[in-house]
N, C-alpha and C positions, 0 to 999 in steps of 0.2 A: 848471139840469141836471132834467130828469123822471125821475120814479122809473119804473123799467121793470118791469112785471109778469112773472112767470114762470109758464109754463104747461109746463114741463118734465115736472110730474107726469103730465099728460094725454098728452104725447108718449110717456113712458115706459109707460103702459098700453096704447097702440095698438101700439107697437113690435114686440113679439113676434109677435102675429098678422099683422102687416104682413109681416115677414121671412118667416113660413111661407108665406103666400100668394104672395109674391114668386119664393120659391124652387120653387113649384110651378107658375108660370105657363108655359104652354105656347105661348104667342105673345105677339107685341108688344100686341095687343089686349087680351089678359089682364092685362099689367104695367099699361096704362092704367087699366083697369077698378080693379084692385085700389088702386092709388094713388088714385083717386077717392074708392072705399068708405072707404078709411082715413082720407083728409083729412075726409070727412064724419063719421066716427065721432069725430075729434079734436075737430072743431068743436062737434059735439053735445056732449061732454063739457065744453069751456070754456065754453059758453054755456048749458048745463044745459036745453037743448031750447026756449029762448027765442028761437032764431034758426033760421028754416025755410030749410033748404039744398034746392036743386034739384040734380040730377044735372049740370047743364052749369056750376054756379057755380064749378067748380073741373076744371081740365084740365091733363094733364101734356103738356108740350112739349118732347120730347127734342132737338129742333134748334135750340132757341134758348134761351139762357140768360134766366132763372134756372131754366128747365125746368118752369115751372109758371105757370098764369094764373089770375086770379081774375075773375069775373065783374063788370061796371060795377054792375049791381044789388047785389051782394054789397059792392063798395065803397063804393056810396053809403049803405049802412046805417050810421046813425050809431053804435050800439053796436059793430059789428063794425069799422068804421074806427078808433074810439078803441082798441080792444083789439090790433087790428093793429098801429097805429103805437106803442103804448106797451108793448109786450111782446114775448116772444121767438117768437111765433107764426111770424113770417117765416122766422127760421132754423130751427124745427123741420120746418115745411112744407119748406123748402129741403133739409134732411138726407133726407126722406123722397123728394122727389123725385131727388136725386142717387142714392140707392139703387135707385130705379126705373128710372133711365136706364141705369145700370150693366147692370142686367138686360135691359133693351130692347134695348140696342146688342149684348149677347151674343146674344140671341134673332135679333136681325136681322142678325147676321154668319153665322148658321149656321140657314139656314130649313128645310134638310133635316132636321136633327135635330128641329126644333120640329114638324115635320110627321111624322116617324116617331113621335112621342108620341101623336098623334091617334088614338084608336082608330076603327077601322071598324066599322060595325055588322054583325053576323053574318047 
């Protein structure tokens, strides 16, 4: 049995800001963007800046489980792959994705309300 590393501390650090961002999201694109930003912040904390992440390395996929994807480049990185497979990172990212998908679905079901929030220039 492998020893599992816990990164819950880092997940708890990004969670309050993530919830604030998601609650203020005005469109489904905002939700996707905020999920990506938060995942990148989480990985930056976990890997202490030793892993360079591109915007395209993480994506929210609301229509298909597990509701997120990671790039092949990221999964091919030995340090990332080792941490990903021997830790609770998939669970943490999964929880973030689930929260984002709930907001995404709500905004998608009521686009008129989302559009009403968008401010028109005077």
